[in-house]
N, C-alpha and C positions, 0 to 999 in steps of 0.2 A: 504494499499499500504505500502511495505516496502523501506526502505533507510538503507544504510550501510556506515560505516566509517572504514578506514583501517589505522592502525598506527603500527610502529615497537617499541617493548619494549624488550630491553636486548636480541636481537637476535630472538625474537618471533613475528611473524605477528599477530595482534590481529584485528580481524572484529567485530565491534560493529554493531548489527542489531537492527532497531527500526521498529516498526510497526507490520503488519500481515504478517507471512511466510506462506500464503494460495496461491492456484492456480493464482489468479490474482494479489495478493500481492507481489509475488517474481519476477514477470516478470520484473519490473524495475531494479533489482538488479542481476539476475540470471547470466548474462554474466560475469558481474566484479566479481562476487563472484567465478565462476569458474576458471576465469584466475587467481584470487588472490590465489586460493588453488593450481593450477598447477604451481605457482612459489614459494609457501611456503615449508620450510622443517619442521617447529614447527609453529602450527598453535593454537590459541585460538579463539573460536567463543563466544562472550559474548551475551547471549539472554536476559539480565536484562530489556531491554525495547521493548521486543517482546511481543504483547498483545495476539496473537493467532497463533496457528500452525496447519497445517493439513498436509495431504500426501505428497503434493509437497514440502513443507518446510523440511519434515522428509527426503524425498529422497534425497534432496540437502545435507542435513548433512551427511547420510549415505555414499553417493557417496564421499564426501570430506574425511570422515574417511578412507574409502577403498583406496582412491588414496594415501593418506598420508601413510598408513601402507604398501602398495605395494613398496613405495620408502623409506621404514624404517623411516619415519617421526614421529611426534606426533602431534595429534589431541585432544583438550581438550575443552569441554564446561563449560561454567559458567553462573551464573546469572539466573539459572531456578527458575520460582516462578509462583504462581497462575496457571492458565489454561495451560499455557507451561510445567510447572512441572507436572501437573495431566497427560497431555498426554503423554509426552515423558517417565515418570517413572511408573505411575500406570497403565495406558491403554497398553502402548507400551512395557514395560518393558525394555526400551533401556539403562538403567543403567547397563544392563549385557553386551552391546556393546561398549558404550562410556566410555571414562575417564571424570568424571565431578567433578568439584569443585565449592564450593559456591560462591567464589569471584574471580574477575579477577587476584588480586596478587597471589591467590593461583593456579589458572590455569597456569599463566605464570611460576610459580616455577615448576608445573607439566610438562609442555612442555619443558623446559630446561632440564629435567632429560635425 
């Protein structure tokens, strides 16, 4: 099951997700995640504490990226490691779609550009 925490840093909304971003895992956070994305202009999603991601989690991220692009906002991912990094980068090649930075600090800086 996933959980999320939202903070504001230097005008950037940061969503820190923990747990599994799978079909049943995202159910507890999906509504809050979508509402946070709808209100954000600059968004960082920190996946450093996510242990697994599957199609529903990827769909949530792609949807957030699209929404922000349509509004000329910024969407940046950070903290990819282990299985999450393998799925997003090696299997799905989403590094061609998303702006990705190694750390939260670097992601916030990229979102402010």
